[in-house]
C-alpha positions as protocol buffer text, in pm:
chain_id: "A"
residue {
  index: 1
  type: MET
  ca { x: 10887 y: -18352 z: -16095 }
}
residue {
  index: 2
  type: GLU
  ca { x: 10700 y: -18590 z: -15866 }
}
residue {
  index: 3
  type: TYR
  ca { x: 10713 y: -18560 z: -15498 }
}
residue {
  index: 4
  type: PRO
  ca { x: 10897 y: -18849 z: -15330 }
}
residue {
  index: 5
  type: ARG
  ca { x: 10733 y: -19129 z: -15154 }
}
residue {
  index: 6
  type: ILE
  ca { x: 10899 y: -19316 z: -14866 }
}
residue {
  index: 7
  type: GLY
  ca { x: 10734 y: -19654 z: -14820 }
}
residue {
  index: 8
  type: ASN
  ca { x: 10369 y: -19580 z: -14782 }
}
residue {
  index: 9
  type: ILE
  ca { x: 10429 y: -19214 z: -14695 }
}
residue {
  index: 10
  type: GLN
  ca { x: 10362 y: -18959 z: -14968 }
}
residue {
  index: 11
  type: LEU
  ca { x: 10543 y: -18630 z: -14925 }
}
residue {
  index: 12
  type: ASP
  ca { x: 10408 y: -18306 z: -15051 }
}
residue {
  index: 13
  type: GLY
  ca { x: 10733 y: -18121 z: -15129 }
}
residue {
  index: 14
  type: PHE
  ca { x: 11104 y: -18162 z: -15196 }
}
residue {
  index: 15
  type: ALA
  ca { x: 11251 y: -17980 z: -14893 }
}
residue {
  index: 16
  type: LEU
  ca { x: 11284 y: -18176 z: -14572 }
}
residue {
  index: 17
  type: LEU
  ca { x: 11399 y: -18082 z: -14228 }
}
residue {
  index: 18
  type: ALA
  ca { x: 11710 y: -18267 z: -14135 }
}
residue {
  index: 19
  type: PRO
  ca { x: 11755 y: -18377 z: -13774 }
}
residue {
  index: 20
  type: MET
  ca { x: 11970 y: -18146 z: -13557 }
}
residue {
  index: 21
  type: ALA
  ca { x: 12042 y: -18198 z: -13187 }
}
residue {
  index: 22
  type: GLY
  ca { x: 11917 y: -17907 z: -12989 }
}
residue {
  index: 23
  type: VAL
  ca { x: 11725 y: -17755 z: -13287 }
}
residue {
  index: 24
  type: SER
  ca { x: 11468 y: -17993 z: -13441 }
}
residue {
  index: 25
  type: ASP
  ca { x: 11259 y: -18033 z: -13134 }
}
residue {
  index: 26
  type: LEU
  ca { x: 10886 y: -18026 z: -13130 }
}
residue {
  index: 27
  type: ALA
  ca { x: 10849 y: -17654 z: -13128 }
}
residue {
  index: 28
  type: TYR
  ca { x: 11063 y: -17601 z: -13429 }
}
residue {
  index: 29
  type: ARG
  ca { x: 10938 y: -17893 z: -13619 }
}
residue {
  index: 30
  type: VAL
  ca { x: 10579 y: -17756 z: -13608 }
}
residue {
  index: 31
  type: ILE
  ca { x: 10713 y: -17431 z: -13744 }
}
residue {
  index: 32
  type: ALA
  ca { x: 10908 y: -17597 z: -14013 }
}
residue {
  index: 33
  type: ARG
  ca { x: 10617 y: -17808 z: -14126 }
}
residue {
  index: 34
  type: LYS
  ca { x: 10386 y: -17501 z: -14146 }
}
residue {
  index: 35
  type: MET
  ca { x: 10655 y: -17316 z: -14341 }
}
residue {
  index: 36
  type: GLY
  ca { x: 10677 y: -17590 z: -14613 }
}
residue {
  index: 37
  type: ALA
  ca { x: 10893 y: -17879 z: -14480 }
}
residue {
  index: 38
  type: ALA
  ca { x: 10752 y: -18186 z: -14649 }
}
residue {
  index: 39
  type: LEU
  ca { x: 10892 y: -18403 z: -14372 }
}
residue {
  index: 40
  type: THR
  ca { x: 11031 y: -18320 z: -14028 }
}
residue {
  index: 41
  type: THR
  ca { x: 11287 y: -18538 z: -13844 }
}
residue {
  index: 42
  type: ALA
  ca { x: 11332 y: -18499 z: -13479 }
}
residue {
  index: 43
  type: GLU
  ca { x: 11666 y: -18465 z: -13306 }
}
residue {
  index: 44
  type: MET
  ca { x: 11830 y: -18805 z: -13242 }
}
residue {
  index: 45
  type: VAL
  ca { x: 11706 y: -19014 z: -12948 }
}
residue {
  index: 46
  type: SER
  ca { x: 11907 y: -19265 z: -12756 }
}
residue {
  index: 47
  type: ALA
  ca { x: 11791 y: -19627 z: -12799 }
}
residue {
  index: 48
  type: LYS
  ca { x: 11936 y: -19707 z: -12461 }
}
residue {
  index: 49
  type: GLY
  ca { x: 11757 y: -19411 z: -12307 }
}
residue {
  index: 50
  type: LEU
  ca { x: 11430 y: -19567 z: -12435 }
}
residue {
  index: 51
  type: TYR
  ca { x: 11532 y: -19915 z: -12326 }
}
residue {
  index: 52
  type: TYR
  ca { x: 11599 y: -19788 z: -11963 }
}
residue {
  index: 53
  type: HIS
  ca { x: 11267 y: -19584 z: -11967 }
}
residue {
  index: 54
  type: ASN
  ca { x: 11460 y: -19254 z: -11929 }
}
residue {
  index: 55
  type: GLU
  ca { x: 11186 y: -18989 z: -11886 }
}
residue {
  index: 56
  type: LYS
  ca { x: 11376 y: -18718 z: -12049 }
}
residue {
  index: 57
  type: THR
  ca { x: 11449 y: -18942 z: -12352 }
}
residue {
  index: 58
  type: LYS
  ca { x: 11069 y: -19040 z: -12372 }
}
residue {
  index: 59
  type: ASP
  ca { x: 10982 y: -18668 z: -12367 }
}
residue {
  index: 60
  type: MET
  ca { x: 11172 y: -18627 z: -12694 }
}
residue {
  index: 61
  type: LEU
  ca { x: 10917 y: -18852 z: -12870 }
}
residue {
  index: 62
  type: LYS
  ca { x: 10631 y: -18600 z: -12836 }
}
residue {
  index: 63
  type: ILE
  ca { x: 10459 y: -18538 z: -13158 }
}
residue {
  index: 64
  type: ALA
  ca { x: 10207 y: -18274 z: -13259 }
}
residue {
  index: 65
  type: GLU
  ca { x: 9915 y: -18370 z: -13479 }
}
residue {
  index: 66
  type: GLU
  ca { x: 9978 y: -18084 z: -13720 }
}
residue {
  index: 67
  type: GLU
  ca { x: 10335 y: -18183 z: -13794 }
}
residue {
  index: 68
  type: HIS
  ca { x: 10261 y: -18517 z: -13965 }
}
residue {
  index: 69
  type: PRO
  ca { x: 10442 y: -18668 z: -14147 }
}
residue {
  index: 70
  type: VAL
  ca { x: 10716 y: -18686 z: -13899 }
}
residue {
  index: 71
  type: SER
  ca { x: 11028 y: -18907 z: -13857 }
}
residue {
  index: 72
  type: LEU
  ca { x: 11180 y: -18993 z: -13520 }
}
residue {
  index: 73
  type: GLN
  ca { x: 11548 y: -19072 z: -13534 }
}
residue {
  index: 74
  type: ILE
  ca { x: 11714 y: -19327 z: -13313 }
}
residue {
  index: 75
  type: PHE
  ca { x: 12082 y: -19386 z: -13242 }
}
residue {
  index: 76
  type: GLY
  ca { x: 12266 y: -19683 z: -13085 }
}
residue {
  index: 77
  type: SER
  ca { x: 12461 y: -19991 z: -13192 }
}
residue {
  index: 78
  type: ASP
  ca { x: 12284 y: -20289 z: -13025 }
}
residue {
  index: 79
  type: PRO
  ca { x: 12039 y: -20439 z: -13276 }
}
residue {
  index: 80
  type: ALA
  ca { x: 11797 y: -20571 z: -13013 }
}
residue {
  index: 81
  type: VAL
  ca { x: 11793 y: -20240 z: -12814 }
}
residue {
  index: 82
  type: MET
  ca { x: 11750 y: -20039 z: -13140 }
}
residue {
  index: 83
  type: ALA
  ca { x: 11451 y: -20260 z: -13238 }
}
residue {
  index: 84
  type: LEU
  ca { x: 11291 y: -20216 z: -12908 }
}
residue {
  index: 85
  type: GLY
  ca { x: 11344 y: -19837 z: -12933 }
}
residue {
  index: 86
  type: ALA
  ca { x: 11192 y: -19829 z: -13282 }
}
residue {
  index: 87
  type: LYS
  ca { x: 10877 y: -20006 z: -13151 }
}
residue {
  index: 88
  type: VAL
  ca { x: 10850 y: -19729 z: -12880 }
}
residue {
  index: 89
  type: MET
  ca { x: 10876 y: -19467 z: -13153 }
}
residue {
  index: 90
  type: GLU
  ca { x: 10613 y: -19636 z: -13365 }
}
residue {
  index: 91
  type: LYS
  ca { x: 10377 y: -19644 z: -13068 }
}
residue {
  index: 92
  type: ALA
  ca { x: 10450 y: -19270 z: -13004 }
}
residue {
  index: 93
  type: GLY
  ca { x: 10304 y: -19197 z: -13345 }
}
residue {
  index: 94
  type: ALA
  ca { x: 10609 y: -19172 z: -13574 }
}
residue {
  index: 95
  type: ASP
  ca { x: 10529 y: -19206 z: -13948 }
}
residue {
  index: 96
  type: ILE
  ca { x: 10896 y: -19309 z: -14008 }
}
residue {
  index: 97
  type: VAL
  ca { x: 11180 y: -19439 z: -13805 }
}
residue {
  index: 98
  type: ASP
  ca { x: 11526 y: -19302 z: -13906 }
}
residue {
  index: 99
  type: ILE
  ca { x: 11845 y: -19474 z: -13797 }
}
residue {
  index: 100
  type: ASN
  ca { x: 12142 y: -19240 z: -13725 }
}
residue {
  index: 101
  type: MET
  ca { x: 12454 y: -19362 z: -13905 }
}
residue {
  index: 102
  type: GLY
  ca { x: 12589 y: -19013 z: -13964 }
}
residue {
  index: 103
  type: CYS
  ca { x: 12642 y: -18826 z: -13644 }
}
residue {
  index: 104
  type: PRO
  ca { x: 13010 y: -18732 z: -13624 }
}
residue {
  index: 105
  type: MET
  ca { x: 13028 y: -18625 z: -13252 }
}
residue {
  index: 106
  type: GLN
  ca { x: 13298 y: -18792 z: -13047 }
}
residue {
  index: 107
  type: LYS
  ca { x: 13057 y: -18865 z: -12756 }
}
residue {
  index: 108
  type: VAL
  ca { x: 12848 y: -19062 z: -13002 }
}
residue {
  index: 109
  type: VAL
  ca { x: 13101 y: -19247 z: -13216 }
}
residue {
  index: 110
  type: LYS
  ca { x: 13317 y: -19347 z: -12910 }
}
residue {
  index: 111
  type: ASN
  ca { x: 13039 y: -19594 z: -12822 }
}
residue {
  index: 112
  type: GLY
  ca { x: 13023 y: -19731 z: -13172 }
}
residue {
  index: 113
  type: ASP
  ca { x: 12715 y: -19519 z: -13263 }
}
residue {
  index: 114
  type: GLY
  ca { x: 12632 y: -19275 z: -13538 }
}
residue {
  index: 115
  type: SER
  ca { x: 12889 y: -19256 z: -13817 }
}
residue {
  index: 116
  type: ALA
  ca { x: 13103 y: -19527 z: -13638 }
}
residue {
  index: 117
  type: LEU
  ca { x: 12860 y: -19767 z: -13779 }
}
residue {
  index: 118
  type: MET
  ca { x: 12994 y: -19694 z: -14130 }
}
residue {
  index: 119
  type: LYS
  ca { x: 13313 y: -19877 z: -14020 }
}
residue {
  index: 120
  type: ASN
  ca { x: 13110 y: -20186 z: -13939 }
}
residue {
  index: 121
  type: VAL
  ca { x: 12875 y: -20253 z: -14223 }
}
residue {
  index: 122
  type: PRO
  ca { x: 12775 y: -20601 z: -14104 }
}
residue {
  index: 123
  type: LEU
  ca { x: 12663 y: -20456 z: -13772 }
}
residue {
  index: 124
  type: ALA
  ca { x: 12483 y: -20175 z: -13951 }
}
residue {
  index: 125
  type: VAL
  ca { x: 12289 y: -20436 z: -14166 }
}
residue {
  index: 126
  type: GLU
  ca { x: 12208 y: -20629 z: -13856 }
}
residue {
  index: 127
  type: ILE
  ca { x: 12058 y: -20316 z: -13695 }
}
residue {
  index: 128
  type: ILE
  ca { x: 11861 y: -20227 z: -14006 }
}
residue {
  index: 129
  type: SER
  ca { x: 11721 y: -20574 z: -14034 }
}
residue {
  index: 130
  type: ALA
  ca { x: 11623 y: -20584 z: -13669 }
}
residue {
  index: 131
  type: VAL
  ca { x: 11458 y: -20248 z: -13683 }
}
residue {
  index: 132
  type: THR
  ca { x: 11257 y: -20311 z: -14011 }
}
residue {
  index: 133
  type: ALA
  ca { x: 11144 y: -20646 z: -13862 }
}
residue {
  index: 134
  type: ALA
  ca { x: 11024 y: -20478 z: -13546 }
}
residue {
  index: 135
  type: VAL
  ca { x: 10800 y: -20207 z: -13685 }
}
residue {
  index: 136
  type: LYS
  ca { x: 10533 y: -20175 z: -13962 }
}
residue {
  index: 137
  type: ILE
  ca { x: 10624 y: -19814 z: -14062 }
}
residue {
  index: 138
  type: PRO
  ca { x: 10899 y: -19729 z: -14303 }
}
residue {
  index: 139
  type: VAL
  ca { x: 11257 y: -19734 z: -14184 }
}
residue {
  index: 140
  type: THR
  ca { x: 11516 y: -19490 z: -14326 }
}
residue {
  index: 141
  type: ILE
  ca { x: 11890 y: -19440 z: -14283 }
}
residue {
  index: 142
  type: LYS
  ca { x: 12088 y: -19116 z: -14234 }
}
residue {
  index: 143
  type: MET
  ca { x: 12456 y: -19164 z: -14321 }
}
residue {
  index: 144
  type: ARG
  ca { x: 12768 y: -18991 z: -14446 }
}
residue {
  index: 145
  type: LEU
  ca { x: 12994 y: -19079 z: -14727 }
}
residue {
  index: 146
  type: GLY
  ca { x: 13214 y: -19289 z: -14493 }
}
residue {
  index: 147
  type: TRP
  ca { x: 13439 y: -19260 z: -14194 }
}
residue {
  index: 148
  type: SER
  ca { x: 13714 y: -19087 z: -14386 }
}
residue {
  index: 149
  type: ARG
  ca { x: 13812 y: -18977 z: -14731 }
}
residue {
  index: 150
  type: ASP
  ca { x: 14019 y: -19294 z: -14761 }
}
residue {
  index: 151
  type: THR
  ca { x: 13739 y: -19525 z: -14655 }
}
residue {
  index: 152
  type: ILE
  ca { x: 13430 y: -19389 z: -14847 }
}
residue {
  index: 153
  type: ASN
  ca { x: 13180 y: -19672 z: -14856 }
}
residue {
  index: 154
  type: ALA
  ca { x: 12846 y: -19498 z: -14886 }
}
residue {
  index: 155
  type: VAL
  ca { x: 12746 y: -19703 z: -15200 }
}
residue {
  index: 156
  type: GLU
  ca { x: 12833 y: -20026 z: -15012 }
}
residue {
  index: 157
  type: LEU
  ca { x: 12616 y: -19934 z: -14709 }
}
residue {
  index: 158
  type: ALA
  ca { x: 12334 y: -19804 z: -14912 }
}
residue {
  index: 159
  type: MET
  ca { x: 12310 y: -20122 z: -15116 }
}
residue {
  index: 160
  type: ALA
  ca { x: 12323 y: -20329 z: -14799 }
}
residue {
  index: 161
  type: ALA
  ca { x: 12056 y: -20108 z: -14635 }
}
residue {
  index: 162
  type: GLU
  ca { x: 11824 y: -20147 z: -14935 }
}
residue {
  index: 163
  type: SER
  ca { x: 11862 y: -20519 z: -14918 }
}
residue {
  index: 164
  type: ALA
  ca { x: 11799 y: -20518 z: -14537 }
}
residue {
  index: 165
  type: GLY
  ca { x: 11469 y: -20328 z: -14589 }
}
residue {
  index: 166
  type: ALA
  ca { x: 11535 y: -19958 z: -14571 }
}
residue {
  index: 167
  type: ALA
  ca { x: 11271 y: -19752 z: -14752 }
}
residue {
  index: 168
  type: ALA
  ca { x: 11492 y: -19444 z: -14817 }
}
residue {
  index: 169
  type: ILE
  ca { x: 11847 y: -19313 z: -14750 }
}
residue {
  index: 170
  type: THR
  ca { x: 11970 y: -18966 z: -14663 }
}
residue {
  index: 171
  type: VAL
  ca { x: 12327 y: -18906 z: -14752 }
}
residue {
  index: 172
  type: HIS
  ca { x: 12538 y: -18616 z: -14614 }
}
residue {
  index: 173
  type: GLY
  ca { x: 12803 y: -18533 z: -14872 }
}
residue {
  index: 174
  type: ARG
  ca { x: 13089 y: -18543 z: -14612 }
}
residue {
  index: 175
  type: THR
  ca { x: 13275 y: -18801 z: -14416 }
}
residue {
  index: 176
  type: ARG
  ca { x: 13299 y: -18832 z: -14038 }
}
residue {
  index: 177
  type: GLU
  ca { x: 13657 y: -18692 z: -14068 }
}
residue {
  index: 178
  type: ASP
  ca { x: 13526 y: -18387 z: -14248 }
}
residue {
  index: 179
  type: PHE
  ca { x: 13264 y: -18306 z: -13971 }
}
residue {
  index: 180
  type: TYR
  ca { x: 13116 y: -17995 z: -14127 }
}
residue {
  index: 181
  type: THR
  ca { x: 13434 y: -17849 z: -14298 }
}
residue {
  index: 182
  type: GLY
  ca { x: 13502 y: -17811 z: -14671 }
}
residue {
  index: 183
  type: THR
  ca { x: 13244 y: -17862 z: -14939 }
}
residue {
  index: 184
  type: ALA
  ca { x: 12989 y: -18144 z: -14955 }
}
residue {
  index: 185
  type: ASP
  ca { x: 13085 y: -18394 z: -15229 }
}
residue {
  index: 186
  type: TRP
  ca { x: 12768 y: -18431 z: -15443 }
}
residue {
  index: 187
  type: ARG
  ca { x: 12945 y: -18662 z: -15689 }
}
residue {
  index: 188
  type: GLU
  ca { x: 12955 y: -18926 z: -15418 }
}
residue {
  index: 189
  type: ILE
  ca { x: 12579 y: -18875 z: -15343 }
}
residue {
  index: 190
  type: LYS
  ca { x: 12516 y: -18941 z: -15712 }
}
residue {
  index: 191
  type: LYS
  ca { x: 12698 y: -19275 z: -15689 }
}
residue {
  index: 192
  type: VAL
  ca { x: 12455 y: -19373 z: -15419 }
}
residue {
  index: 193
  type: VAL
  ca { x: 12153 y: -19265 z: -15628 }
}
residue {
  index: 194
  type: ASP
  ca { x: 12274 y: -19471 z: -15923 }
}
residue {
  index: 195
  type: ALA
  ca { x: 12334 y: -19775 z: -15704 }
}
residue {
  index: 196
  type: VAL
  ca { x: 11992 y: -19822 z: -15537 }
}
residue {
  index: 197
  type: ARG
  ca { x: 11627 y: -19813 z: -15641 }
}
residue {
  index: 198
  type: ILE
  ca { x: 11481 y: -19659 z: -15316 }
}
residue {
  index: 199
  type: PRO
  ca { x: 11472 y: -19279 z: -15279 }
}
residue {
  index: 200
  type: VAL
  ca { x: 11796 y: -19104 z: -15188 }
}
residue {
  index: 201
  type: ILE
  ca { x: 11768 y: -18769 z: -15009 }
}
residue {
  index: 202
  type: GLY
  ca { x: 12077 y: -18540 z: -15061 }
}
residue {
  index: 203
  type: ASN
  ca { x: 12209 y: -18340 z: -14765 }
}
residue {
  index: 204
  type: GLY
  ca { x: 12494 y: -18082 z: -14743 }
}
residue {
  index: 205
  type: ASP
  ca { x: 12548 y: -17723 z: -14855 }
}
residue {
  index: 206
  type: VAL
  ca { x: 12186 y: -17654 z: -14949 }
}
residue {
  index: 207
  type: GLY
  ca { x: 12057 y: -17316 z: -14828 }
}
residue {
  index: 208
  type: ASP
  ca { x: 11834 y: -17196 z: -15099 }
}
residue {
  index: 209
  type: GLY
  ca { x: 11636 y: -17284 z: -15411 }
}
residue {
  index: 210
  type: PRO
  ca { x: 11918 y: -17264 z: -15668 }
}
residue {
  index: 211
  type: ALA
  ca { x: 12145 y: -17492 z: -15447 }
}
residue {
  index: 212
  type: ALA
  ca { x: 11866 y: -17738 z: -15404 }
}
residue {
  index: 213
  type: LYS
  ca { x: 11797 y: -17755 z: -15778 }
}
residue {
  index: 214
  type: ALA
  ca { x: 12176 y: -17788 z: -15850 }
}
residue {
  index: 215
  type: LEU
  ca { x: 12198 y: -18076 z: -15598 }
}
residue {
  index: 216
  type: MET
  ca { x: 11890 y: -18261 z: -15741 }
}
residue {
  index: 217
  type: GLU
  ca { x: 12010 y: -18220 z: -16098 }
}
residue {
  index: 218
  type: GLU
  ca { x: 12369 y: -18314 z: -16036 }
}
residue {
  index: 219
  type: THR
  ca { x: 12280 y: -18624 z: -15827 }
}
residue {
  index: 220
  type: GLY
  ca { x: 11928 y: -18726 z: -15925 }
}
residue {
  index: 221
  type: CYS
  ca { x: 11830 y: -18744 z: -15562 }
}
residue {
  index: 222
  type: ALA
  ca { x: 11453 y: -18741 z: -15480 }
}
residue {
  index: 223
  type: ALA
  ca { x: 11461 y: -18458 z: -15236 }
}
residue {
  index: 224
  type: VAL
  ca { x: 11687 y: -18236 z: -15019 }
}
residue {
  index: 225
  type: ALA
  ca { x: 11734 y: -18243 z: -14637 }
}
residue {
  index: 226
  type: ILE
  ca { x: 11816 y: -17905 z: -14498 }
}
residue {
  index: 227
  type: GLY
  ca { x: 11983 y: -17876 z: -14166 }
}
residue {
  index: 228
  type: ARG
  ca { x: 12208 y: -17591 z: -14053 }
}
residue {
  index: 229
  type: ALA
  ca { x: 12070 y: -17354 z: -14318 }
}
residue {
  index: 230
  type: ALA
  ca { x: 11719 y: -17404 z: -14161 }
}
residue {
  index: 231
  type: TRP
  ca { x: 11820 y: -17296 z: -13809 }
}
residue {
  index: 232
  type: GLY
  ca { x: 11672 y: -16964 z: -13753 }
}
residue {
  index: 233
  type: ASN
  ca { x: 11542 y: -16973 z: -14112 }
}
residue {
  index: 234
  type: PRO
  ca { x: 11221 y: -17175 z: -14151 }
}
residue {
  index: 235
  type: TRP
  ca { x: 11144 y: -16976 z: -14457 }
}
residue {
  index: 236
  type: VAL
  ca { x: 11400 y: -17184 z: -14645 }
}
residue {
  index: 237
  type: PHE
  ca { x: 11157 y: -17472 z: -14696 }
}
residue {
  index: 238
  type: GLY
  ca { x: 10890 y: -17266 z: -14879 }
}
residue {
  index: 239
  type: ALA
  ca { x: 11163 y: -17086 z: -15085 }
}
residue {
  index: 240
  type: VAL
  ca { x: 11316 y: -17411 z: -15191 }
}
residue {
  index: 241
  type: ASN
  ca { x: 10990 y: -17582 z: -15285 }
}
residue {
  index: 242
  type: THR
  ca { x: 10876 y: -17269 z: -15479 }
}
residue {
  index: 243
  type: TYR
  ca { x: 11197 y: -17234 z: -15675 }
}
residue {
  index: 244
  type: LEU
  ca { x: 11206 y: -17610 z: -15762 }
}
residue {
  index: 245
  type: GLU
  ca { x: 10845 y: -17594 z: -15886 }
}
residue {
  index: 246
  type: THR
  ca { x: 10826 y: -17253 z: -16046 }
}
residue {
  index: 247
  type: GLY
  ca { x: 11183 y: -17102 z: -16072 }
}
residue {
  index: 248
  type: GLU
  ca { x: 11073 y: -16807 z: -15866 }
}
residue {
  index: 249
  type: ILE
  ca { x: 11303 y: -16679 z: -15592 }
}
residue {
  index: 250
  type: LEU
  ca { x: 11101 y: -16565 z: -15303 }
}
residue {
  index: 251
  type: PRO
  ca { x: 11203 y: -16255 z: -15107 }
}
residue {
  index: 252
  type: GLY
  ca { x: 11364 y: -16324 z: -14769 }
}
residue {
  index: 253
  type: PRO
  ca { x: 11156 y: -16243 z: -14453 }
}
residue {
  index: 254
  type: SER
  ca { x: 11126 y: -15887 z: -14336 }
}
residue {
  index: 255
  type: TRP
  ca { x: 11251 y: -15794 z: -13990 }
}
residue {
  index: 256
  type: GLU
  ca { x: 10897 y: -15783 z: -13869 }
}
residue {
  index: 257
  type: GLU
  ca { x: 10845 y: -16137 z: -13982 }
}
residue {
  index: 258
  type: ARG
  ca { x: 11159 y: -16258 z: -13823 }
}
residue {
  index: 259
  type: LEU
  ca { x: 11069 y: -16099 z: -13484 }
}
residue {
  index: 260
  type: ALA
  ca { x: 10721 y: -16243 z: -13502 }
}
residue {
  index: 261
  type: MET
  ca { x: 10867 y: -16591 z: -13571 }
}
residue {
  index: 262
  type: VAL
  ca { x: 11100 y: -16550 z: -13267 }
}
residue {
  index: 263
  type: ARG
  ca { x: 10800 y: -16481 z: -13059 }
}
residue {
  index: 264
  type: LYS
  ca { x: 10605 y: -16786 z: -13196 }
}
residue {
  index: 265
  type: HIS
  ca { x: 10911 y: -17002 z: -13157 }
}
residue {
  index: 266
  type: LEU
  ca { x: 10965 y: -16895 z: -12802 }
}
residue {
  index: 267
  type: HIS
  ca { x: 10603 y: -16957 z: -12709 }
}
residue {
  index: 268
  type: GLY
  ca { x: 10615 y: -17308 z: -12861 }
}
residue {
  index: 269
  type: LEU
  ca { x: 10925 y: -17382 z: -12647 }
}
residue {
  index: 270
  type: CYS
  ca { x: 10758 y: -17254 z: -12335 }
}
residue {
  index: 271
  type: VAL
  ca { x: 10467 y: -17481 z: -12394 }
}
residue {
  index: 272
  type: GLU
  ca { x: 10679 y: -17771 z: -12462 }
}
residue {
  index: 273
  type: LYS
  ca { x: 10956 y: -17733 z: -12206 }
}
residue {
  index: 274
  type: GLY
  ca { x: 10854 y: -17472 z: -11957 }
}
residue {
  index: 275
  type: GLU
  ca { x: 10950 y: -17113 z: -11945 }
}
residue {
  index: 276
  type: ARG
  ca { x: 11298 y: -17141 z: -11776 }
}
residue {
  index: 277
  type: ILE
  ca { x: 11439 y: -17386 z: -12023 }
}
residue {
  index: 278
  type: ALA
  ca { x: 11268 y: -17235 z: -12322 }
}
residue {
  index: 279
  type: VAL
  ca { x: 11403 y: -16885 z: -12260 }
}
residue {
  index: 280
  type: ARG
  ca { x: 11753 y: -17028 z: -12206 }
}
residue {
  index: 281
  type: GLU
  ca { x: 11739 y: -17228 z: -12529 }
}
residue {
  index: 282
  type: MET
  ca { x: 11577 y: -16951 z: -12727 }
}
residue {
  index: 283
  type: ARG
  ca { x: 11873 y: -16725 z: -12686 }
}
residue {
  index: 284
  type: ALA
  ca { x: 12080 y: -16940 z: -12930 }
}
residue {
  index: 285
  type: HIS
  ca { x: 11786 y: -16982 z: -13176 }
}
residue {
  index: 286
  type: ALA
  ca { x: 11712 y: -16602 z: -13163 }
}
residue {
  index: 287
  type: SER
  ca { x: 12064 y: -16521 z: -13254 }
}
residue {
  index: 288
  type: ARG
  ca { x: 12021 y: -16709 z: -13574 }
}
residue {
  index: 289
  type: TYR
  ca { x: 11698 y: -16530 z: -13658 }
}
residue {
  index: 290
  type: PHE
  ca { x: 11868 y: -16195 z: -13588 }
}
residue {
  index: 291
  type: HIS
  ca { x: 12153 y: -16254 z: -13843 }
}
residue {
  index: 292
  type: GLY
  ca { x: 12182 y: -15962 z: -14071 }
}
residue {
  index: 293
  type: LEU
  ca { x: 11941 y: -15736 z: -13874 }
}
residue {
  index: 294
  type: PRO
  ca { x: 12047 y: -15370 z: -13783 }
}
residue {
  index: 295
  type: LYS
  ca { x: 12209 y: -15359 z: -13442 }
}
residue {
  index: 296
  type: ALA
  ca { x: 12186 y: -15738 z: -13415 }
}
residue {
  index: 297
  type: THR
  ca { x: 12482 y: -15754 z: -13179 }
}
residue {
  index: 298
  type: VAL
  ca { x: 12308 y: -15518 z: -12928 }
}
residue {
  index: 299
  type: LEU
  ca { x: 11984 y: -15722 z: -12947 }
}
residue {
  index: 300
  type: ARG
  ca { x: 12172 y: -16051 z: -12885 }
}
residue {
  index: 301
  type: ARG
  ca { x: 12328 y: -15896 z: -12590 }
}
residue {
  index: 302
  type: GLU
  ca { x: 11996 y: -15779 z: -12446 }
}
residue {
  index: 303
  type: ILE
  ca { x: 11819 y: -16102 z: -12489 }
}
residue {
  index: 304
  type: MET
  ca { x: 12086 y: -16272 z: -12284 }
}
residue {
  index: 305
  type: LYS
  ca { x: 11946 y: -16080 z: -11985 }
}
residue {
  index: 306
  type: ALA
  ca { x: 11590 y: -16215 z: -12030 }
}
residue {
  index: 307
  type: LEU
  ca { x: 11461 y: -16463 z: -11773 }
}
residue {
  index: 308
  type: THR
  ca { x: 11100 y: -16495 z: -11875 }
}
residue {
  index: 309
  type: GLU
  ca { x: 10886 y: -16496 z: -12194 }
}
residue {
  index: 310
  type: GLU
  ca { x: 10754 y: -16152 z: -12098 }
}
residue {
  index: 311
  type: GLU
  ca { x: 11092 y: -16001 z: -12055 }
}
residue {
  index: 312
  type: PHE
  ca { x: 11202 y: -16148 z: -12382 }
}
residue {
  index: 313
  type: GLY
  ca { x: 10899 y: -15998 z: -12553 }
}
residue {
  index: 314
  type: ARG
  ca { x: 10962 y: -15650 z: -12400 }
}
residue {
  index: 315
  type: ILE
  ca { x: 11308 y: -15657 z: -12547 }
}
residue {
  index: 316
  type: LEU
  ca { x: 11176 y: -15740 z: -12894 }
}
residue {
  index: 317
  type: THR
  ca { x: 10910 y: -15475 z: -12855 }
}
residue {
  index: 318
  type: GLY
  ca { x: 11165 y: -15210 z: -12771 }
}
residue {
  index: 319
  type: TYR
  ca { x: 11384 y: -15316 z: -13063 }
}
residue {
  index: 320
  type: GLU
  ca { x: 11075 y: -15316 z: -13300 }
}
residue {
  index: 321
  type: MET
  ca { x: 11002 y: -14949 z: -13183 }
}
residue {
  index: 322
  type: GLU
  ca { x: 11352 y: -14851 z: -13251 }
}
residue {
  index: 323
  type: LEU
  ca { x: 11354 y: -14994 z: -13602 }
}
residue {
  index: 324
  type: GLY
  ca { x: 11012 y: -14847 z: -13671 }
}
residue {
  index: 325
  type: LEU
  ca { x: 11122 y: -14501 z: -13577 }
}
residue {
  index: 326
  type: GLU
  ca { x: 11426 y: -14528 z: -13788 }
}
residue {
  index: 327
  type: GLU
  ca { x: 11259 y: -14650 z: -14104 }
}
residue {
  index: 328
  type: PRO
  ca { x: 11218 y: -14363 z: -14364 }
}
residue {
  index: 329
  type: GLU
  ca { x: 10865 y: -14242 z: -14424 }
}
residue {
  index: 330
  type: ALA
  ca { x: 10691 y: -14379 z: -14739 }
}
């Protein structure tokens, strides 16, 4: 198996971090990259926000040297504004610009953005053409199977995107109508793979090595993009890469490793966003890290009281001491 190449960007693995609003920010991307993600993609950024020089939007373009290669994702539906936004992303240091044509959220699609573009292929092509003409770095597309089960048109859009200059396509195996319910339809992803020559990245229902292998074998896709299964579980990238390359199933992280990662993640957020915002956001992330741990419900309740990084750390230390005392002697 050869690692995929997107334009001039050679990847060093098969497991990629999918973009997730509120999750794939700078702090988590750095962690994901260190834990084996061959490519990280930032949470979606508004093209209009960049056009109007919104400071909060521009802050979302921050990139750490150690996370390359990194893709910055843009959303919108005005070709000229999207092209300008892509230029800003290129200048910010992005290795790849990804165009969001898959977000199902109502607040996004009501403006004709995200997966709503799958209902307007001519406009989608105009956007791809404008963006590829505006930047020198590779441009990729993230899309779904279609707007609904009755209007699946992933192959049509993929072929049009390739002709318009897209360097790779990520396909989530659900429609906008599906949101995140049901099972991802990998058969439709295979149809896209068979229709284009550029790399296709499969997305949907991959949370471990065996699932990643099944998706790649069933579809022929070049890599897998992992989203929700990676939230609170950055170990998934190394596990997937190892399984695909050796067939070995790595053991899951110990509780000590999980708590250490929570501390690392929180500190990264504090550096990036400031302590007040970081602690608030980390409550949701930490709940994912705590999944399956003894007395996780109690721990989740306790961290809701934390207002500072120090308080958060004290709660974790108390929990560690409790678990340590309860562990049987060797």
